[in-house]
DOVEX-287522 format. One record per residue (C-alpha): residue number from 1; residue in one letter; z, x, y negated. Coordinates in pm, 1 decimal. Each point is the difference from the previous one (the first is absolute). Layout:
<recs>
{NUM; 'a'; {Z; X; Y}},
...
</recs>
This chain:
<recs>
{1; 'm'; {4540.1; 17563.6; -12370.5}},
{2; 't'; {-94.0; 335.4; 150.1}},
{3; 'h'; {-181.7; 48.3; 324.0}},
{4; 'p'; {195.0; 151.0; 288.4}},
{5; 'e'; {-72.3; 354.8; 107.8}},
{6; 'l'; {-207.5; 40.8; 313.6}},
{7; 'v'; {87.0; 252.3; 269.3}},
{8; 'l'; {-215.6; 140.8; 280.7}},
{9; 'd'; {167.7; 57.3; 337.7}},
{10; 'l'; {-191.1; 196.2; 263.2}},
{11; 'v'; {-65.1; -213.4; 308.2}},
{12; 'a'; {-215.3; 239.7; 202.8}},
{13; 'k'; {-253.5; 280.3; 0.7}},
{14; 'l'; {-306.0; -44.0; 217.9}},
{15; 'e'; {-264.5; 233.9; 132.5}},
{16; 'v'; {-294.3; -214.1; 107.8}},
{17; 'l'; {-275.8; 167.6; 201.3}},
{18; 'i'; {-361.6; -115.0; -11.1}},
{19; 'a'; {-330.0; 25.8; 187.4}},
{20; 'e'; {-350.2; 39.7; -143.1}},
{21; 'p'; {-82.7; -268.2; -258.4}},
{22; 'i'; {-258.2; -263.8; 87.1}},
{23; 'd'; {-244.7; -65.2; -284.8}},
{24; 'a'; {-40.1; -377.3; -34.3}},
{25; 'g'; {-241.5; 20.4; -294.8}},
{26; 'v'; {-1.9; -162.4; -340.8}},
{27; 't'; {167.4; -340.8; -10.1}},
{28; 'p'; {97.8; -233.0; -286.9}},
{29; 'a'; {339.0; 182.8; -2.5}},
{30; 'g'; {-170.4; 340.1; -34.4}},
{31; 'h'; {-105.2; 276.4; 237.7}},
{32; 'r'; {216.4; -70.5; 304.0}},
{33; 'r'; {134.9; 260.4; 243.2}},
{34; 'v'; {222.4; -96.9; 289.8}},
{35; 'i'; {238.0; 280.2; 96.6}},
{36; 'p'; {166.0; -44.7; 341.7}},
{37; 'i'; {372.6; 78.7; 18.0}},
{38; 't'; {84.5; 201.4; 311.3}},
{39; 'g'; {377.6; 48.0; -25.4}},
{40; 'g'; {265.5; 177.3; -197.9}},
{41; 'r'; {370.7; 29.3; -70.8}},
{42; 'v'; {249.5; -183.5; -221.6}},
{43; 't'; {319.8; 167.1; -121.8}},
{44; 'g'; {249.1; -117.8; -253.9}},
{45; 'p'; {334.3; -142.4; -84.5}},
{46; 'r'; {-96.5; -362.1; 84.0}},
{47; 'i'; {-281.9; 24.4; 255.8}},
{48; 't'; {-83.3; 258.0; 266.8}},
{49; 'g'; {-261.3; -33.1; 268.6}},
{50; 'e'; {-366.1; 47.3; 80.6}},
{51; 'v'; {-321.8; -128.5; -151.4}},
{52; 'l'; {-187.3; -161.5; 286.8}},
{53; 'g'; {-364.9; 88.3; 61.4}},
{54; 'i'; {-119.4; -344.2; -97.6}},
{55; 'g'; {-116.1; -96.3; -344.6}},
{56; 'a'; {-230.8; 125.7; -271.6}},
{57; 'd'; {-45.1; 57.3; -368.8}},
{58; 'w'; {-279.7; -220.9; -132.7}},
{59; 's'; {-63.0; 213.6; -307.5}},
{60; 'a'; {-271.7; -61.1; -257.3}},
{61; 'v'; {-135.0; 164.1; -309.4}},
{62; 'r'; {-42.3; -279.7; -254.4}},
{63; 's'; {-300.8; -29.2; -230.8}},
{64; 'd'; {210.5; 164.5; -275.5}},
{65; 'n'; {40.2; 304.9; 234.3}},
{66; 'v'; {372.2; -62.8; 60.1}},
{67; 'p'; {95.6; 54.3; 364.9}},
{68; 'v'; {235.2; -262.6; 143.3}},
{69; 'v'; {188.2; -4.5; 329.5}},
{70; 't'; {95.9; -294.7; 216.5}},
{71; 'a'; {169.2; 116.1; 317.9}},
{72; 'q'; {161.5; -201.9; 274.4}},
{73; 'y'; {181.7; 156.0; 294.9}},
{74; 'l'; {313.2; -15.1; 214.9}},
{75; 'i'; {320.7; 201.9; 9.2}},
{76; 'r'; {225.5; 2.2; 306.5}},
{77; 't'; {349.5; 95.5; -113.1}},
{78; 'd'; {211.6; 237.2; 207.9}},
{79; 'd'; {204.8; -302.5; 109.7}},
{80; 'g'; {-312.3; -182.2; 125.5}},
{81; 'v'; {-77.1; -246.5; -280.6}},
{82; 'v'; {-367.0; -45.3; -96.1}},
{83; 'l'; {-68.3; -25.1; -374.2}},
{84; 't'; {-333.6; -104.9; -152.6}},
{85; 'v'; {-100.6; 199.0; -307.5}},
{86; 't'; {-258.2; -113.1; -254.6}},
{87; 'n'; {-46.3; 257.7; -273.6}},
{88; 't'; {-237.4; -35.1; -295.7}},
{89; 'g'; {-59.0; 228.9; -292.0}},
{90; 'a'; {-238.7; 173.9; -233.4}},
{91; 'f'; {-76.1; 356.6; -101.4}},
{92; 't'; {108.1; 39.8; -363.0}},
{93; 'a'; {5.8; 292.7; -241.6}},
{94; 'q'; {370.6; 37.3; 88.3}},
{95; 'g'; {-60.9; 6.2; 376.6}},
{96; 'i'; {-9.4; -258.9; 272.7}},
{97; 'v'; {256.7; -276.3; -35.8}},
{98; 't'; {31.3; -271.5; 262.8}},
{99; 't'; {174.8; -330.8; 53.4}},
{100; 'p'; {111.3; -8.5; 361.8}},
{101; 'h'; {120.7; -318.8; 166.1}},
{102; 'i'; {183.1; 25.1; 330.1}},
{103; 'e'; {32.4; -302.4; 225.7}},
{104; 'a'; {294.0; 8.9; 240.0}},
{105; 'p'; {135.4; -229.4; 270.9}},
{106; 'e'; {350.7; -143.9; -20.7}},
{107; 'g'; {262.5; 268.2; 37.7}},
{108; 'p'; {99.9; 324.3; -169.7}},
{109; 'y'; {-328.2; 42.3; -190.9}},
{110; 'a'; {-34.0; -360.0; -123.4}},
{111; 'w'; {98.9; 116.8; -351.2}},
{112; 'l'; {-348.3; 156.7; -23.1}},
{113; 'n'; {-164.2; -344.2; -10.7}},
{114; 'd'; {134.8; -55.2; -352.1}},
{115; 'a'; {19.0; 361.2; -120.1}},
{116; 'v'; {-205.0; 102.3; -303.4}},
{117; 'l'; {-152.3; 333.5; 93.4}},
{118; 'a'; {-201.8; 265.7; -180.4}},
{119; 'g'; {-170.5; 294.4; 160.4}},
{120; 't'; {-181.7; 323.1; -63.9}},
{121; 'l'; {-278.6; 150.9; 207.0}},
{122; 'v'; {-113.2; 361.0; 31.9}},
{123; 'p'; {-288.8; 107.3; 227.0}},
{124; 'l'; {79.7; 235.3; 289.5}},
{125; 'l'; {-279.3; 255.3; 28.3}},
{126; 'd'; {-99.4; 283.5; 229.9}},
{127; 'g'; {-208.4; 191.3; -253.0}},
{128; 'a'; {-245.2; -266.6; -114.7}},
{129; 'r'; {35.4; -210.8; 318.0}},
{130; 'p'; {226.3; -305.1; -36.8}},
{131; 'l'; {266.7; -29.9; 271.6}},
{132; 'g'; {182.6; -301.0; -141.3}},
{133; 'v'; {233.1; -92.4; -280.7}},
{134; 's'; {358.5; 62.7; -99.0}},
{135; 'l'; {173.6; -306.8; -140.1}},
{136; 'e'; {335.7; -74.5; -155.6}},
{137; 'f'; {127.1; -357.8; -13.2}},
{138; 'h'; {273.9; -88.8; -248.4}},
{139; 'q'; {189.6; -324.7; -48.7}},
{140; 'i'; {18.8; -115.2; -360.4}},
{141; 'r'; {333.7; -155.1; -87.7}},
{142; 'v'; {193.8; -99.2; -310.0}},
{143; 'k'; {278.0; 242.0; -91.2}},
</recs>
């Protein structure tokens, strides 16, 4: 038996803006920095809307020097639905790959509750100063 082919379908592109990180010190999870999320925009074939200015990335640099991200924030879609995003990932030699999970209320976005998603993350910089991150969320499906 052969495994089915997997396909990635773009769900949305996000630009998430941030404020100054808060250094929370060295913890058992690593050196923790909390990065407040201040807003942003979501565009895409399946979701459009705004990133609300509530939430944060609770990033850490583990003892093996690998940075990891754990962000939680809200999206308000253009049709008024509030989605809760939890996005985790790690910096690898190939780039930053994430596993977003989006929680949705009953209605047109309920399919997100069971969707298997993969994401990529690229920092948005103004010179050396971080402004936020650019993300792409893709749904993984069987062809």
